[in-house]
C-alpha positions as CSV (number, residue, x, y, z in Angstrom):
1,M,-22.7,-31.7,-55.9
2,T,-24.4,-35.2,-55.4
3,L,-27.9,-35.0,-57.2
4,P,-31.1,-37.1,-56.2
5,V,-31.8,-40.0,-58.4
6,Y,-34.6,-38.2,-59.3
7,L,-33.1,-35.5,-60.9
8,R,-30.4,-37.5,-62.7
9,P,-29.8,-37.1,-66.3
10,V,-30.7,-40.9,-66.8
11,F,-33.6,-40.4,-64.9
12,L,-35.1,-37.6,-66.8
13,V,-34.4,-39.1,-70.1
14,V,-36.7,-42.2,-68.9
15,F,-39.3,-40.1,-67.7
16,V,-39.5,-37.5,-70.4
17,A,-39.5,-40.8,-72.6
18,A,-42.0,-42.6,-70.5
19,L,-44.6,-39.5,-71.0
20,T,-43.6,-39.0,-74.5
21,G,-44.9,-42.8,-75.1
22,L,-47.7,-41.9,-73.4
23,K,-48.4,-38.8,-75.5
24,L,-47.6,-40.7,-78.4
25,W,-50.5,-43.0,-77.9
26,S,-53.4,-41.0,-77.1
27,A,-51.7,-38.3,-80.0
28,A,-52.4,-41.4,-82.2
29,N,-55.8,-42.9,-80.8
30,A,-57.9,-39.4,-79.9
31,H,-60.0,-37.7,-82.0
32,F,-59.2,-34.0,-83.4
33,V,-61.0,-30.9,-81.6
34,E,-61.9,-28.7,-83.9
35,D,-58.8,-26.5,-84.5
36,E,-56.7,-29.4,-84.7
37,A,-59.1,-30.8,-87.7
38,Y,-59.1,-27.2,-89.0
39,Y,-55.1,-27.1,-88.9
40,R,-54.9,-30.1,-90.8
41,L,-56.6,-28.9,-93.7
42,W,-53.5,-26.4,-93.8
43,G,-51.0,-29.2,-93.5
44,L,-52.5,-30.9,-96.8
45,S,-51.9,-27.7,-98.8
46,P,-49.2,-26.1,-97.0
47,A,-48.6,-22.2,-98.1
48,L,-46.7,-19.1,-96.6
49,G,-49.6,-17.9,-94.5
50,Y,-53.2,-18.4,-93.5
51,Y,-56.1,-16.1,-92.4
52,D,-55.4,-17.4,-88.6
53,H,-52.2,-17.4,-87.8
54,P,-48.1,-17.6,-89.5
55,P,-47.6,-21.0,-91.5
56,M,-45.3,-23.2,-89.1
57,I,-47.9,-25.2,-87.5
58,A,-49.1,-26.1,-91.0
59,W,-45.2,-26.9,-92.4
60,W,-45.5,-29.4,-89.1
61,I,-48.3,-31.6,-89.9
62,W,-47.4,-31.8,-93.5
63,A,-44.1,-33.2,-92.5
64,G,-45.5,-35.3,-89.8
65,L,-48.3,-36.3,-92.4
66,A,-45.7,-37.5,-95.2
67,I,-44.0,-39.7,-92.2
68,F,-46.8,-41.2,-90.6
69,G,-49.9,-40.3,-93.2
70,D,-53.6,-38.6,-92.6
71,T,-54.0,-39.8,-89.6
72,P,-54.5,-38.1,-86.0
73,L,-50.5,-39.3,-85.5
74,G,-49.7,-37.7,-88.7
75,V,-51.1,-34.4,-87.6
76,R,-49.7,-34.6,-84.3
77,G,-46.2,-36.0,-84.5
78,L,-43.9,-33.6,-84.6
79,V,-45.9,-31.7,-81.7
80,V,-45.2,-34.6,-79.6
81,F,-41.5,-34.7,-80.4
82,S,-41.0,-30.9,-80.4
83,S,-42.2,-31.0,-76.6
84,A,-39.6,-34.3,-75.6
85,L,-36.7,-32.0,-77.7
86,G,-37.9,-28.6,-75.7
87,S,-37.0,-30.7,-72.7
88,F,-33.4,-31.1,-73.3
89,F,-33.0,-27.6,-74.0
90,L,-34.6,-26.5,-71.0
91,W,-32.0,-28.7,-69.1
92,R,-29.3,-27.3,-71.2
93,T,-30.6,-23.4,-70.5
94,A,-30.7,-24.4,-66.7
95,D,-27.3,-25.8,-66.5
96,I,-25.9,-22.9,-68.3
97,L,-27.7,-20.0,-66.3
98,F,-27.4,-21.8,-62.6
99,D,-26.6,-25.7,-62.1
100,R,-27.5,-29.0,-62.9
101,L,-30.2,-29.1,-59.5
102,V,-31.7,-26.4,-61.3
103,A,-32.0,-28.1,-64.7
104,G,-33.3,-31.3,-63.1
105,W,-36.1,-29.3,-61.6
106,S,-36.9,-27.5,-64.8
107,V,-37.5,-30.8,-66.8
108,L,-39.6,-32.2,-64.2
109,F,-42.0,-29.4,-63.6
110,L,-42.4,-28.2,-67.2
111,N,-43.6,-32.3,-67.7
112,A,-45.8,-31.9,-64.6
113,S,-47.5,-28.8,-65.8
114,I,-51.0,-29.2,-66.9
115,L,-50.5,-27.7,-70.4
116,V,-47.6,-29.8,-71.6
117,G,-48.2,-33.0,-69.7
118,V,-52.1,-32.5,-70.8
119,G,-52.0,-30.5,-73.8
120,G,-49.0,-31.6,-75.4
121,I,-50.5,-33.5,-77.9
122,L,-52.6,-30.6,-79.6
123,A,-51.3,-29.4,-83.0
124,T,-51.7,-25.8,-82.6
125,P,-49.6,-22.9,-83.4
126,D,-48.5,-22.8,-79.7
127,A,-46.6,-25.5,-79.6
128,P,-43.9,-24.8,-82.7
129,S,-43.9,-21.2,-80.7
130,V,-43.0,-22.8,-77.4
131,F,-40.5,-24.8,-79.2
132,F,-38.8,-21.8,-81.2
133,W,-39.0,-19.0,-77.8
134,G,-37.4,-22.0,-76.0
135,L,-34.9,-22.7,-78.5
136,A,-34.1,-18.7,-78.5
137,L,-33.8,-18.5,-74.9
138,W,-30.8,-21.6,-74.9
139,A,-29.3,-19.5,-77.2
140,L,-29.2,-16.6,-75.5
141,A,-28.1,-18.5,-72.3
142,E,-25.2,-20.0,-74.2
143,L,-24.1,-15.9,-75.5
144,H,-24.3,-15.2,-71.7
145,S,-22.0,-18.2,-71.0
146,S,-20.1,-18.1,-73.4
147,Q,-19.7,-14.8,-74.2
148,K,-19.3,-15.5,-78.2
149,P,-21.3,-13.5,-80.4
150,N,-21.9,-15.8,-82.9
151,W,-24.8,-17.4,-80.8
152,L,-27.0,-14.0,-81.7
153,L,-27.1,-15.3,-85.3
154,A,-29.0,-18.8,-83.8
155,V,-30.9,-16.4,-81.7
156,G,-32.2,-14.2,-84.8
157,L,-32.8,-17.6,-86.4
158,F,-34.9,-19.1,-83.9
159,A,-37.0,-16.0,-83.0
160,G,-37.9,-15.4,-86.6
161,L,-39.1,-19.5,-87.0
162,G,-40.7,-18.4,-83.6
163,L,-42.4,-15.4,-85.6
164,D,-43.3,-17.9,-88.7
165,S,-45.4,-20.1,-85.8
166,K,-47.2,-16.8,-83.7
167,Y,-47.1,-13.1,-84.1
168,S,-46.9,-13.4,-80.1
169,V,-42.9,-14.2,-80.4
170,L,-42.9,-10.2,-81.5
171,F,-42.8,-10.0,-77.4
172,L,-39.7,-12.1,-77.3
173,G,-37.9,-9.4,-79.7
174,A,-38.7,-6.8,-77.2
175,G,-38.0,-8.9,-74.2
176,I,-34.4,-9.5,-75.6
177,T,-34.1,-5.7,-76.3
178,L,-35.1,-5.0,-73.1
179,W,-32.2,-7.6,-71.3
180,L,-29.6,-5.8,-73.7
181,V,-30.5,-1.9,-73.0
182,L,-30.9,-2.6,-69.0
183,V,-28.4,-5.3,-67.9
184,P,-24.9,-3.3,-68.2
185,S,-23.0,-6.8,-69.0
186,A,-25.4,-7.0,-72.1
187,R,-24.9,-3.8,-73.8
188,R,-21.8,-4.7,-75.5
189,W,-23.1,-6.8,-77.7
190,F,-25.2,-3.6,-79.7
191,G,-21.2,-3.1,-80.9
192,T,-21.3,-6.3,-82.9
193,W,-22.0,-7.2,-86.3
194,Q,-23.7,-10.7,-85.2
195,L,-26.8,-8.7,-83.2
196,W,-27.4,-6.8,-86.5
197,A,-27.1,-9.6,-88.8
198,G,-28.9,-11.8,-86.1
199,G,-31.5,-9.5,-86.8
200,L,-32.1,-9.8,-90.0
201,I,-31.9,-13.6,-90.4
202,A,-35.0,-12.9,-88.4
203,L,-36.7,-10.3,-90.7
204,L,-35.6,-12.6,-93.8
205,C,-37.1,-15.9,-92.0
206,F,-40.5,-13.9,-91.3
207,A,-40.5,-12.4,-94.7
208,P,-42.3,-15.2,-96.3
209,V,-45.6,-14.2,-94.0
210,L,-45.0,-10.7,-94.7
211,Y,-45.7,-11.4,-98.6
212,W,-48.5,-13.5,-98.1
213,N,-50.0,-10.8,-95.8
214,H,-49.1,-8.3,-98.7
215,L,-50.8,-10.6,-101.4
216,Y,-54.3,-10.9,-99.1
217,D,-54.5,-7.4,-97.7
218,W,-52.8,-7.9,-94.2
219,V,-55.4,-9.7,-93.8
220,S,-53.8,-12.1,-90.9
221,F,-52.6,-8.5,-89.2
222,Y,-56.0,-7.4,-89.2
223,K,-57.6,-10.3,-87.4
224,Q,-54.7,-10.6,-84.6
225,F,-53.7,-7.8,-83.9
226,G,-57.2,-5.9,-84.0
227,R,-57.7,-8.1,-80.8
228,A,-55.3,-5.4,-78.9
229,A,-57.4,-3.9,-76.2
230,Q,-60.5,-4.5,-77.5
231,G,-63.6,-3.0,-75.3
232,G,-63.3,-0.4,-72.3
233,W,-62.0,-1.3,-68.8
234,T,-63.0,-4.0,-66.7
235,S,-61.5,-6.4,-63.7
236,K,-64.0,-9.1,-65.4
237,Y,-61.0,-10.9,-66.7
238,I,-58.1,-10.4,-64.9
239,F,-58.7,-13.1,-62.0
240,E,-59.8,-15.5,-64.8
241,F,-56.8,-15.0,-66.5
242,I,-54.3,-15.6,-63.0
243,G,-56.5,-18.6,-62.5
244,A,-55.6,-20.1,-65.9
245,V,-51.9,-19.2,-66.0
246,L,-51.8,-20.9,-62.0
247,G,-53.7,-23.7,-63.1
248,L,-52.6,-24.9,-66.3
249,A,-48.7,-24.3,-64.9
250,N,-49.8,-27.0,-62.3
251,P,-50.9,-25.0,-58.8
252,L,-48.3,-26.3,-56.5
253,I,-45.7,-25.7,-59.4
254,A,-47.0,-22.5,-59.7
255,I,-46.7,-21.2,-56.3
256,L,-42.6,-21.8,-56.5
257,A,-42.3,-20.1,-59.9
258,V,-44.1,-16.9,-58.1
259,L,-41.5,-17.3,-55.6
260,G,-38.8,-17.8,-58.0
261,A,-39.9,-14.5,-59.8
262,F,-39.3,-12.6,-56.7
263,G,-35.8,-13.6,-55.9
264,L,-34.9,-13.6,-59.4
265,G,-36.1,-10.2,-59.9
266,R,-34.2,-9.0,-57.1
267,K,-30.8,-10.6,-58.3
268,A,-31.7,-8.7,-62.0
269,I,-32.0,-5.6,-60.2
270,R,-28.9,-6.0,-58.6
271,G,-27.5,-6.8,-62.1
272,D,-27.2,-10.3,-62.7
273,A,-27.0,-10.8,-66.2
274,G,-28.6,-14.3,-65.5
275,A,-31.4,-13.7,-64.1
276,G,-32.6,-10.8,-66.0
277,L,-32.1,-12.7,-68.7
278,L,-35.0,-14.9,-67.7
279,I,-36.9,-11.9,-65.9
280,L,-36.7,-9.5,-69.2
281,T,-37.5,-11.9,-71.9
282,I,-41.0,-12.6,-70.5
283,S,-41.6,-9.5,-68.9
284,P,-43.1,-7.6,-72.5
285,F,-45.3,-10.7,-73.1
286,L,-46.8,-10.7,-69.4
287,A,-47.2,-6.9,-69.1
288,Y,-49.3,-7.7,-72.5
289,L,-51.2,-10.4,-71.4
290,L,-52.6,-8.2,-68.1
291,F,-53.1,-5.4,-69.8
292,H,-55.3,-7.2,-72.4
293,S,-57.1,-9.0,-69.1
294,L,-58.3,-5.7,-68.3
295,H,-60.2,-5.1,-71.4
296,A,-61.0,-8.8,-73.1
297,R,-60.8,-12.4,-72.4
298,V,-57.1,-13.5,-72.6
299,Q,-57.3,-17.6,-73.9
300,A,-56.1,-20.2,-71.8
301,N,-53.1,-20.8,-74.6
302,W,-51.8,-17.7,-75.2
303,P,-49.4,-17.4,-72.3
304,A,-48.0,-21.1,-73.4
305,P,-44.5,-19.5,-74.8
306,L,-43.7,-18.4,-71.2
307,F,-44.4,-21.8,-69.4
308,P,-40.4,-23.1,-69.8
309,T,-38.8,-20.1,-68.0
310,F,-42.0,-20.8,-65.5
311,A,-40.7,-24.2,-65.0
312,L,-37.0,-22.4,-64.8
313,M,-38.3,-20.1,-62.2
314,A,-39.8,-22.6,-59.9
315,A,-36.7,-24.8,-60.2
316,W,-34.4,-21.9,-59.2
317,F,-36.2,-21.3,-55.9
318,V,-36.4,-24.8,-54.7
319,A,-32.7,-26.0,-55.6
320,T,-31.9,-22.4,-54.0
321,S,-33.9,-22.7,-50.9
322,S,-32.9,-24.4,-47.5
323,Q,-36.1,-25.2,-46.7
324,K,-37.0,-28.5,-46.7
325,V,-41.2,-28.1,-47.3
326,W,-40.5,-26.4,-50.6
327,R,-38.8,-29.7,-51.7
328,Y,-41.7,-31.7,-50.1
329,L,-44.1,-29.5,-52.4
330,A,-42.4,-29.6,-55.6
331,L,-42.2,-33.4,-55.6
332,A,-46.3,-33.3,-54.7
333,G,-46.4,-31.2,-57.8
334,V,-44.6,-33.2,-60.0
335,I,-46.7,-36.3,-58.9
336,L,-49.6,-34.6,-59.4
337,G,-49.1,-33.5,-63.0
338,V,-48.0,-37.1,-63.5
339,I,-51.2,-38.3,-62.3
340,V,-53.3,-35.6,-64.3
341,A,-51.3,-36.5,-67.3
342,V,-52.2,-40.1,-67.1
343,I,-55.6,-39.6,-66.4
344,V,-56.5,-37.3,-68.8
345,Q,-54.6,-39.0,-71.8
346,V,-56.3,-42.1,-71.3
347,H,-59.4,-40.4,-70.7
348,A,-58.8,-38.5,-74.3
349,V,-59.2,-41.8,-75.9
350,S,-61.6,-44.1,-74.0
351,P,-63.7,-41.6,-71.7
352,I,-64.2,-42.9,-68.6
353,S,-67.4,-40.9,-68.0
354,G,-69.6,-38.2,-69.9
355,K,-71.2,-37.1,-66.7
356,L,-69.3,-33.8,-67.2
357,A,-70.6,-33.2,-70.7
358,R,-69.8,-29.9,-71.8
359,K,-67.9,-29.0,-69.1
360,D,-65.4,-32.0,-69.7
361,P,-62.2,-30.2,-70.9
362,T,-62.3,-33.3,-73.8
363,F,-65.7,-32.7,-74.9
364,Q,-64.0,-31.6,-78.5
365,L,-62.9,-34.6,-78.8
366,R,-66.2,-36.9,-78.7
367,G,-68.8,-38.7,-81.2
368,W,-67.8,-37.8,-84.5
369,P,-67.1,-40.8,-85.9
370,E,-70.5,-41.5,-85.1
371,V,-71.6,-38.6,-86.1
372,G,-69.5,-39.1,-89.5
373,E,-71.7,-42.5,-90.0
374,R,-74.9,-41.1,-90.3
375,V,-73.8,-38.0,-92.4
376,A,-72.6,-40.7,-94.7
377,E,-76.1,-42.6,-94.4
378,L,-77.7,-39.3,-95.5
379,V,-75.4,-38.4,-98.2
380,D,-76.2,-42.2,-100.0
381,K,-79.7,-41.5,-99.1
382,E,-80.2,-38.0,-100.8
383,G,-77.0,-38.8,-103.2
384,A,-75.3,-35.7,-102.1
385,A,-72.5,-34.2,-104.4
386,Y,-71.1,-32.5,-101.5
387,I,-71.2,-31.2,-98.1
388,A,-71.5,-27.8,-96.9
389,T,-71.1,-26.0,-93.8
390,T,-70.3,-22.2,-92.6
391,G,-67.9,-23.1,-89.3
392,Y,-64.5,-23.9,-90.0
393,G,-64.4,-26.0,-86.6
394,L,-66.9,-28.2,-88.4
395,N,-65.7,-28.2,-91.8
396,G,-62.6,-29.2,-90.6
397,Q,-63.8,-32.4,-88.8
398,L,-66.4,-33.3,-91.7
399,A,-63.5,-32.8,-94.3
400,F,-61.4,-35.4,-91.8
401,L,-64.1,-37.9,-91.7
402,F,-64.8,-38.0,-95.3
403,A,-61.3,-37.4,-96.3
404,G,-61.2,-38.6,-100.5
405,D,-64.8,-39.4,-100.4
406,L,-66.8,-36.2,-100.8
407,P,-65.8,-32.4,-101.0
408,V,-66.4,-30.6,-97.8
409,I,-66.6,-26.8,-98.4
410,Q,-67.2,-23.7,-95.9
411,L,-69.4,-21.4,-97.7
412,N,-68.0,-18.5,-95.7
413,E,-64.8,-16.9,-94.7
414,R,-63.4,-18.2,-97.5
415,I,-60.2,-16.4,-97.0
416,R,-59.7,-19.5,-94.5
417,Y,-59.1,-21.4,-98.1
418,A,-56.9,-19.1,-99.9
419,M,-54.4,-22.0,-100.4
420,E,-56.8,-24.4,-101.8
421,E,-57.5,-24.6,-105.5
422,D,-60.8,-23.4,-106.3
423,V,-64.1,-24.8,-106.0
424,D,-65.7,-26.5,-108.8
425,Q,-68.7,-24.1,-109.0
426,T,-70.5,-26.7,-111.4
427,L,-70.8,-29.0,-107.5
428,F,-73.7,-26.8,-106.6
429,E,-75.7,-27.8,-109.8
430,R,-76.2,-30.9,-107.8
431,P,-77.5,-31.6,-104.5
432,G,-75.8,-31.2,-101.2
433,L,-76.2,-31.8,-97.6
434,Y,-75.7,-28.6,-95.5
435,V,-74.5,-29.0,-91.6
436,S,-74.2,-27.0,-88.7
437,E,-74.3,-27.0,-85.2
438,E,-78.0,-26.2,-84.1
439,R,-77.2,-23.8,-81.8
440,R,-75.8,-21.6,-84.9
441,D,-78.4,-22.9,-86.9
442,D,-79.8,-20.0,-89.6
443,S,-81.5,-21.5,-92.4
444,A,-82.8,-18.8,-93.6
445,A,-79.5,-17.6,-94.8
446,L,-79.2,-20.8,-97.0
447,S,-82.7,-19.7,-98.5
448,R,-81.0,-17.0,-100.1
449,S,-78.5,-19.3,-102.0
450,Y,-80.8,-21.8,-102.6
451,K,-84.1,-22.3,-104.2
452,N,-84.6,-25.8,-102.0
453,V,-83.9,-25.9,-98.4
454,E,-85.3,-29.1,-96.7
455,K,-84.2,-30.0,-92.9
456,L,-83.5,-33.6,-92.9
457,A,-82.2,-34.6,-89.5
458,V,-81.2,-34.0,-86.2
459,L,-78.2,-35.5,-85.4
460,P,-77.1,-36.0,-81.5
461,R,-73.0,-36.0,-80.6
462,T,-72.3,-38.0,-77.2
463,V,-70.1,-39.5,-75.4
464,K,-71.5,-42.3,-72.9
465,G,-75.2,-41.6,-73.7
466,V,-74.7,-37.8,-72.6
467,L,-75.8,-35.4,-75.2
468,L,-73.0,-32.9,-76.3
469,E,-74.8,-30.8,-79.0
470,N,-77.2,-31.4,-81.8
471,L,-76.2,-31.5,-85.3
472,V,-78.9,-30.2,-87.8
473,V,-78.6,-31.6,-91.3
474,Y,-80.3,-30.1,-94.7
475,V,-80.4,-30.8,-98.0
476,V,-80.2,-28.1,-100.7
477,S,-80.4,-28.1,-104.6
478,D,-81.1,-25.5,-107.2
479,A,-78.7,-23.0,-106.5
480,V,-80.0,-19.5,-106.9
481,A,-76.7,-17.7,-106.4
482,V,-73.5,-18.8,-105.9
483,P,-73.4,-19.9,-102.8
484,L,-69.4,-19.1,-101.9
485,E,-68.4,-15.4,-100.1
486,P,-65.8,-14.6,-102.6
487,V,-61.6,-15.1,-101.4
488,N,-61.5,-11.1,-101.9
489,N,-63.4,-10.3,-99.1
490,I,-61.2,-10.8,-96.9
491,R,-61.2,-8.2,-94.1
492,A,-62.3,-9.5,-90.5
493,K,-66.2,-9.6,-90.0
C-alpha cells in the first residue's frame, strides 16, 4: 500500500513537531486562564487529592515547575508534550487495529480538532485523563492483536493513572467490562489471572485518592458525583452539548466521525472485536453525558477523553470509503483545523482584536499583569500585609502575580487549600486588601469579619482598550472575627 505523502510517518512527525513548537511558544507566552492559575497552587503543594479533582494534574505541574521554573511554561510544559506523545500512541493503536492509512488520518484528525489544536496547551485535569485513556486503549489494542494477556497489566496501570487524573475515567472501566462481556473472543480473558491483577493494579493506583477523600469526609466525591442528574428533565442543554462536541472535534471531521461510528457499529454487531473495542469503550461515558445533558449543562471539556477515539473513527471511514469526496472533506477539515489552531495560538499571546470582549474564548487570559501592577501600587500605598479574595480563580491569578512577595488568601472554601500550611493568623492583625470581581462584590460579608472596610478603587481589566470586567479593591483592618472559613467545613455548599 502506497501512502500519500501527508500520511507517511515522516510527514506526521514533522506535522506534530511543528504544532508542538507552536504550542510551546504560546504556552510560554500566554497568561493563565483562571483554572490553570488555581491548579498552579496545587503544583506548588502536591498532595494525594484535592477538593475538585484527583491529583495527577498537580503532579504534572509540580514536575513542570521543577524543569521550567514557576512560569506559564512550567505549568503547561508536560501538557504540551503529552499531546505530542499521545499522537504517537494513537497512530500505533490505529495501525494495530486497522492499517497505516487509518493511523495517518487519525493523527491528522486529532491534531486538527479544535480541542487539541487550540486547547492543547491548557493545564487542566483533562490533559492527563485524555493521555492515560489513550494509553489504556493502546494497551487493549495490543492485547487484541497479540493475544498476550500480560497487556492486561498495562491496561490496569493506565486506567488507574487515568483515575488519578479525573473521575470520569471510571466510565472507561465500564466500557472495558462491556467489551469483555459482549465480544465473544474477548471473554476468554476472564479466565486469566492478568485480568484480575490488572484490576488490582488500577485499584492500587487509585488508593491514594481514596485515602485522601477518607481523611476529608469524601468531599471530592460529594462535589463531583453530586453533579449527576441534577435538576429535572429538560431538552434545554442536549443540543448545546451536541453542538459543543461537533465544534470542538472540528465540524468537518465530526461528520466523518459520525459516519465512522455507524460503520464500526455495524462491524461490532457482526462480532468484529476491534470495532467493538472502539464502540464499547466509549459508550458508557457517551451515554452518561447524553443523560446528564437532559438534566443540566455538560461543560465543553468533559467529553475530552472521547476525542482520540472520535479521530480514529473518522480516519477509518475516510480510509475505507471509495468515494473521493470524503477524502477532500477530510483534507479540508485538517487544513481548517490547522489554520484555526495557528490563529488562536497567536491570538492567545498577542490579541488581534478586543472587539469580542467576553465573547472571545481567550478573554480569561487578558489584562492580568496590568491589574497586578495597579494592585501592587495600592499595596504599597496602604501598607497591606496580605491580599484576600473569595474566588478560587481570582485567587490563583493574584497568587501568581504576587508570588514570593505577598500572601494571597482565599477566605472561604478553605478545603481547596487543605494541602497548604495553615495561614498565619497574625496577618489579620494588620491591614489587608480584599479584591473581588465587581459582579461578585459582597462588602456586607466583609463587615462581619472586619471593623473597618473601605472601598479603595475599581480596576478595569481590559484587552486593547475594551472592558472585560471591573475588579473592586477594599482595604480591610481590625478583624473582629477570624475571617477564614474552617477547613473542616468541607461539604459542598
